C-alpha positions as CSV (number, residue, x, y, z in Angstrom):
1,X,43.7,-25.1,165.2
2,X,43.7,-21.7,163.5
3,X,41.9,-20.7,160.4
4,X,44.2,-20.6,157.4
5,X,43.1,-19.1,154.0
6,X,44.3,-20.5,150.8
7,X,43.8,-23.4,148.4
8,X,42.5,-26.5,150.2
9,X,45.5,-28.6,149.4
10,X,47.8,-26.0,150.9
11,X,45.6,-25.8,154.0
12,X,45.8,-29.6,154.4
13,X,49.6,-29.4,154.1
14,X,49.9,-26.5,156.5
15,X,47.8,-28.3,159.1
16,X,49.8,-31.5,158.7
17,X,53.1,-29.6,159.3
18,X,51.7,-27.9,162.3
19,X,50.4,-31.2,163.8
20,X,53.9,-32.7,163.3
21,X,55.5,-29.7,165.2
22,X,52.9,-30.1,168.0
23,X,53.4,-33.8,168.4
24,X,57.2,-33.6,168.1
25,X,57.4,-30.9,170.9
26,X,55.1,-33.0,173.0
27,X,57.4,-36.0,172.9
28,X,60.2,-34.2,174.6
29,X,59.9,-35.5,178.1
30,X,61.1,-32.4,180.0
31,X,58.5,-30.2,178.5
32,X,55.6,-32.6,177.6
33,X,53.2,-31.1,180.2
34,X,53.6,-27.6,179.0
35,X,51.1,-26.0,176.6
36,X,52.2,-25.9,172.9
37,X,53.2,-22.2,172.9
38,X,55.3,-22.6,176.1
39,X,57.0,-25.7,174.6
40,X,57.9,-23.6,171.6
41,X,59.3,-20.8,173.8
42,X,61.4,-23.3,175.7
43,X,62.8,-24.6,172.4
44,X,63.3,-21.0,171.1
45,X,60.9,-21.7,168.2
46,X,58.0,-19.6,166.7
47,X,54.6,-21.0,165.9
48,X,54.3,-21.8,162.2
49,X,51.4,-19.4,161.9
50,X,53.6,-16.5,163.1
51,X,56.3,-17.5,160.6
52,X,53.7,-17.5,157.8
53,X,52.4,-14.0,158.8
54,X,56.0,-12.7,158.9
55,X,56.6,-14.1,155.4
56,X,53.4,-12.6,154.0
57,X,54.3,-9.1,155.5
58,X,57.8,-9.4,154.0
59,X,56.4,-10.2,150.6
60,X,54.0,-7.3,150.8
61,X,56.9,-4.9,151.8
62,X,59.0,-6.2,148.9
63,X,56.2,-5.6,146.4
64,X,55.6,-2.1,147.8
65,X,59.3,-1.2,147.6
66,X,59.5,-2.5,144.0
67,X,56.5,-0.5,143.1
68,X,58.0,2.6,144.7
69,X,61.3,2.1,143.0
70,X,59.6,1.7,139.6
71,X,57.3,4.7,140.0
72,X,59.9,7.0,141.5
73,X,62.3,6.6,138.5
74,X,59.6,7.0,135.9
75,X,58.9,10.6,134.9
76,X,56.3,11.5,132.4
77,X,56.7,14.8,130.7
78,X,53.6,16.2,129.2
79,X,53.3,19.4,127.2
80,X,50.0,21.1,127.3
81,X,48.2,20.8,123.9
82,X,45.0,22.0,122.4
83,X,43.7,20.0,119.5
84,X,47.2,18.4,119.0
85,X,49.1,21.8,119.0
86,X,51.6,22.6,121.7
87,X,50.6,25.4,124.0
88,X,53.7,26.8,125.6
89,X,53.6,29.6,128.1
């Protein structure tokens, strides 16, 4: 089992779902003797851990893109001032 970070109730749920996937793939008679990752490959599935990582990366990219869109459209114009008076060159 891999280490998962997050609130304990989420970790318990994640581990439960992963265990269900492991046991389900083990019950398929034609691939029961294969290791877990090979069973997933035969069934054209990804490990749940990989799917979680992909989702986290996607969320990170979306946040970065939103930040870039917001900051690229905001322009701040400042005029040089000395003691509250405009200093134009």
